[in-house]
C-alpha positions as CSV (number, residue, x, y, z in Angstrom):
1,M,-51.5,-34.8,-53.4
2,N,-52.8,-31.7,-50.9
3,D,-51.2,-29.7,-48.4
4,L,-52.9,-27.7,-46.4
5,A,-50.7,-24.6,-45.7
6,T,-52.4,-22.7,-43.1
7,M,-56.1,-22.0,-42.8
8,S,-56.5,-20.3,-45.7
9,L,-53.7,-21.2,-48.6
10,L,-54.4,-24.4,-50.2
11,I,-51.3,-26.2,-51.9
12,E,-52.1,-28.2,-54.7
13,W,-49.2,-30.4,-55.9
14,R,-49.8,-31.3,-60.0
15,D,-48.0,-34.1,-61.5
16,G,-46.7,-36.3,-58.4
17,H,-44.4,-33.1,-57.3
18,E,-44.1,-32.8,-53.6
19,N,-41.4,-30.0,-53.0
20,L,-40.1,-27.0,-55.7
21,L,-37.2,-28.7,-57.1
22,G,-34.6,-27.8,-55.3
23,A,-35.0,-24.1,-56.6
24,R,-33.4,-21.0,-55.5
25,I,-35.0,-18.1,-57.2
26,C,-38.4,-17.5,-58.0
27,L,-40.0,-15.3,-60.4
28,F,-43.1,-13.7,-59.1
29,S,-45.9,-11.3,-61.3
30,L,-49.7,-10.2,-61.3
31,P,-51.4,-8.2,-64.0
32,G,-50.9,-5.1,-64.0
33,V,-49.5,-1.6,-66.1
34,G,-49.5,-3.1,-69.7
35,N,-49.1,-6.7,-68.2
36,I,-45.6,-6.2,-68.4
37,G,-44.7,-8.7,-65.6
38,K,-47.7,-10.9,-66.4
39,A,-46.9,-11.3,-70.2
40,G,-43.5,-12.0,-69.7
41,I,-43.5,-14.5,-66.9
42,D,-46.5,-16.0,-69.2
43,A,-44.3,-16.1,-72.7
44,L,-41.3,-17.5,-70.7
45,N,-43.0,-20.0,-69.1
46,S,-43.7,-21.4,-72.8
47,T,-40.6,-21.0,-74.8
48,N,-38.9,-22.7,-71.7
49,D,-41.4,-25.6,-71.5
50,A,-42.1,-24.9,-68.2
51,I,-43.5,-27.5,-65.3
52,E,-46.6,-26.6,-63.0
53,I,-45.5,-28.3,-60.1
54,A,-48.6,-26.5,-58.0
55,R,-50.9,-24.5,-57.5
56,L,-51.9,-22.6,-54.4
57,H,-55.2,-21.7,-53.5
58,H,-56.5,-19.1,-51.2
59,T,-59.9,-18.1,-49.8
60,A,-59.5,-14.8,-50.1
61,L,-58.8,-15.1,-54.3
62,P,-61.6,-13.5,-56.3
63,P,-64.5,-16.3,-56.2
64,L,-63.9,-16.7,-60.6
65,A,-63.7,-20.2,-61.8
66,T,-62.0,-20.5,-65.3
67,L,-60.9,-23.1,-68.2
68,D,-57.4,-23.7,-67.5
69,E,-55.2,-24.5,-70.3
70,D,-56.0,-28.1,-70.4
71,G,-60.0,-26.7,-71.0
72,L,-60.7,-28.1,-67.5
73,L,-62.4,-25.6,-65.3
74,S,-61.0,-24.3,-62.4
75,P,-60.8,-22.4,-59.1
76,P,-59.1,-19.5,-58.8
77,H,-55.4,-19.5,-58.0
78,L,-51.7,-18.7,-58.4
79,S,-49.7,-21.4,-60.4
80,I,-46.2,-22.3,-59.4
81,K,-44.1,-23.3,-62.8
82,G,-40.7,-25.0,-62.4
83,I,-37.9,-24.2,-65.7
84,A,-34.9,-26.6,-65.9
85,L,-31.7,-24.1,-66.5
86,E,-28.8,-25.5,-68.4
87,S,-26.9,-26.1,-65.3
88,G,-29.5,-28.8,-63.9
89,E,-31.0,-26.3,-61.6
90,Y,-34.5,-24.9,-61.6
91,I,-35.8,-21.4,-61.3
92,L,-39.9,-20.9,-60.1
93,T,-42.3,-18.9,-61.6
94,I,-45.6,-17.8,-59.9
95,T,-48.3,-16.2,-61.8
96,G,-51.9,-15.8,-61.7
97,S,-55.3,-14.0,-62.9
98,S,-56.3,-12.0,-60.0
99,Q,-54.9,-11.2,-56.1
100,P,-57.6,-10.8,-53.1
101,L,-58.9,-7.2,-53.1
102,E,-59.3,-6.1,-49.6
103,P,-55.3,-5.1,-48.3
104,N,-56.0,-7.3,-45.0
105,N,-56.1,-10.3,-47.5
106,Q,-53.6,-8.9,-49.9
107,G,-51.0,-9.2,-46.6
108,A,-52.3,-12.7,-45.5
109,M,-51.7,-14.1,-48.4
110,A,-47.8,-12.8,-49.1
111,R,-47.2,-13.5,-45.8
112,E,-48.6,-17.1,-46.5
113,I,-46.4,-17.6,-49.7
114,L,-43.0,-16.4,-47.9
115,T,-43.7,-19.2,-45.1
116,L,-43.8,-21.0,-48.6
117,L,-41.0,-20.2,-50.2
118,Q,-38.8,-19.7,-46.8
119,K,-40.0,-23.5,-46.0
120,Y,-38.2,-24.9,-49.1
121,K,-35.5,-22.8,-49.0
122,I,-35.7,-20.0,-52.0
123,S,-33.2,-17.6,-51.9
124,E,-34.2,-15.1,-54.1
125,L,-37.5,-13.4,-55.1
126,I,-37.9,-10.9,-58.1
127,V,-41.3,-9.4,-58.4
128,L,-41.8,-8.3,-62.2
129,A,-44.0,-5.1,-63.0
130,G,-44.2,-1.9,-65.1
131,M,-44.2,1.8,-64.0
132,I,-45.7,4.8,-66.4
133,D,-43.4,7.2,-67.6
134,E,-42.8,9.1,-70.5
135,A,-42.5,7.7,-74.1
136,A,-38.9,8.7,-74.0
137,R,-37.7,7.3,-71.6
138,K,-37.0,3.3,-72.1
139,E,-35.6,1.7,-68.9
140,T,-35.3,-1.5,-66.7
141,F,-34.1,-1.4,-63.0
142,I,-34.4,-3.1,-59.6
143,V,-35.6,-1.8,-56.7
144,P,-34.4,-4.4,-53.5
145,S,-35.9,-4.6,-50.0
146,S,-32.2,-4.8,-48.4
147,S,-28.9,-3.3,-48.4
148,S,-26.7,-6.2,-48.3
149,Y,-29.3,-7.0,-51.5
150,R,-28.5,-4.2,-52.8
151,V,-24.6,-4.5,-52.5
152,D,-25.2,-8.0,-54.1
153,L,-26.9,-6.7,-57.1
154,E,-25.0,-4.2,-57.8
155,S,-21.8,-6.4,-58.0
156,R,-23.6,-8.2,-60.3
157,G,-24.5,-4.9,-62.8
158,A,-27.9,-4.7,-62.4
159,N,-29.2,-1.8,-62.8
160,V,-30.4,-1.2,-59.1
161,R,-32.2,2.3,-58.2
162,R,-32.3,4.1,-54.9
163,D,-35.2,6.8,-55.6
164,E,-37.8,4.5,-57.3
165,P,-40.5,4.0,-56.6
166,S,-40.3,7.7,-55.2
167,S,-43.9,7.3,-53.5
168,G,-43.7,3.3,-52.7
169,A,-45.7,0.9,-53.8
170,I,-49.5,-1.1,-53.0
171,G,-50.7,-4.6,-53.5
172,L,-50.4,-7.9,-52.7
173,A,-46.7,-8.3,-55.7
174,A,-45.4,-4.9,-53.7
175,L,-46.0,-6.8,-50.5
176,L,-44.3,-9.9,-51.4
177,S,-41.2,-7.9,-53.0
178,S,-40.4,-5.7,-49.9
179,L,-41.5,-8.4,-47.0
180,G,-38.4,-10.5,-48.1
181,P,-36.0,-10.5,-45.8
182,V,-38.7,-10.6,-42.8
183,Y,-38.5,-14.3,-43.8
184,Q,-34.7,-14.7,-45.0
185,I,-35.2,-14.1,-48.8
186,N,-34.0,-11.7,-50.4
187,S,-36.7,-9.4,-52.7
188,A,-36.9,-7.5,-55.1
189,C,-39.2,-5.1,-57.9
190,A,-37.7,-5.5,-61.3
191,I,-39.4,-2.6,-63.1
192,A,-39.8,-1.5,-67.0
193,T,-40.9,2.0,-67.5
194,T,-43.8,2.2,-69.6
195,V,-46.1,4.6,-71.4
196,G,-49.3,3.2,-70.3
197,A,-51.5,1.1,-69.0
198,S,-52.2,-0.4,-72.8
199,G,-49.9,-3.8,-73.1
200,D,-46.1,-2.5,-73.8
201,I,-44.7,-5.8,-75.8
202,I,-41.3,-4.2,-75.9
203,A,-40.8,-3.1,-72.0
204,S,-41.9,-6.8,-71.6
205,Q,-39.0,-8.6,-73.4
206,K,-36.8,-6.1,-72.6
207,L,-37.7,-6.9,-68.6
208,L,-36.7,-10.6,-69.8
209,S,-33.5,-9.6,-71.3
210,S,-32.4,-7.8,-68.0
211,I,-33.4,-10.1,-65.4
212,D,-32.0,-13.2,-68.0
213,E,-28.8,-10.9,-68.1
214,W,-28.7,-9.6,-63.9
215,F,-28.9,-13.4,-62.7
216,S,-27.3,-15.2,-65.6
217,L,-29.5,-17.3,-65.9
218,N,-29.4,-17.9,-69.8
219,L,-33.1,-18.7,-70.4
220,V,-35.0,-19.3,-73.8
221,I,-35.9,-15.8,-74.9
222,P,-36.3,-16.7,-78.7
223,K,-36.9,-14.6,-81.4
224,D,-40.6,-15.3,-81.9
225,A,-41.3,-14.2,-78.0
226,N,-42.6,-10.5,-79.4
227,E,-45.6,-13.1,-81.1
228,K,-46.4,-15.0,-77.8
229,L,-46.4,-11.8,-75.8
230,V,-48.9,-10.4,-78.5
231,K,-51.2,-13.7,-78.0
232,K,-50.7,-13.7,-74.5
233,L,-51.7,-9.5,-74.4
234,K,-54.8,-10.1,-75.8
235,Q,-55.9,-12.4,-73.7
236,I,-55.4,-11.3,-70.2
237,S,-56.1,-7.5,-71.5
238,P,-59.5,-5.6,-69.8
239,Q,-62.0,-5.8,-72.4
240,K,-65.2,-3.7,-71.5
241,Q,-64.9,-4.2,-68.2
242,E,-62.8,-1.9,-65.9
243,D,-59.4,-2.6,-65.5
244,L,-59.5,-3.2,-61.8
245,V,-55.1,-3.5,-61.4
246,S,-55.1,-0.1,-61.6
247,E,-52.3,2.0,-63.2
248,L,-48.7,2.5,-62.0
249,V,-48.0,6.0,-61.6
250,Q,-45.1,8.3,-61.6
251,G,-44.2,10.9,-59.1
252,H,-46.8,11.5,-56.3
253,D,-49.3,8.4,-56.1
254,A,-47.5,5.4,-54.8
255,F,-48.0,2.3,-57.4
256,Y,-50.5,-0.4,-57.6
257,M,-48.8,-4.1,-58.0
């Protein structure tokens, strides 16, 4: 069943689903520095037997059709999956392999995704990302987009920062993590530091563990998660072509998410 949310965002419901399972928390990531967030969500989906709920097709996504997990040719999209928690509730994940290249299209798609999440009463949106830093620094922290959510996160014991990223962030994920309050959604960016743009498996797993602890999710993060992350990083890392999802940088320039 298809549902046209706007002129440019097409929601393709999968396997008979027609809603977002009553979930309240959504994790989001796209390819970026070290592919920390993207590989983390992919591993999380795999180890927790996530079910695909819907696919988001947007006219602004680069026109590249790829083979999906079933070996079928699929148009460019973001995938919404659900993970069952011990409480019987669900947590959502949204990820994909690309994002719109033009800033105005990134803004439009961010607003359309937030409109969808607001419609289904998602209350928290957490964007996962990596940020380049010196090798000696191995940290995970979270940056909320409202003062009330900051107080809430601090009360949960999250490592909340007020001074990073010092020069801001750019891209679809950055807009999603900052625009949430406009749509009555508590949004934030959870960040793991990394030494560079190559796949940082340890940082990715550390970010997952931090989110699991901060939000008391009790997700399955098994001992073999490293192997799953290695496999996923190899699949999504750039080969000979230039990595179009540019690096996160510390200090002077806004980083691209």
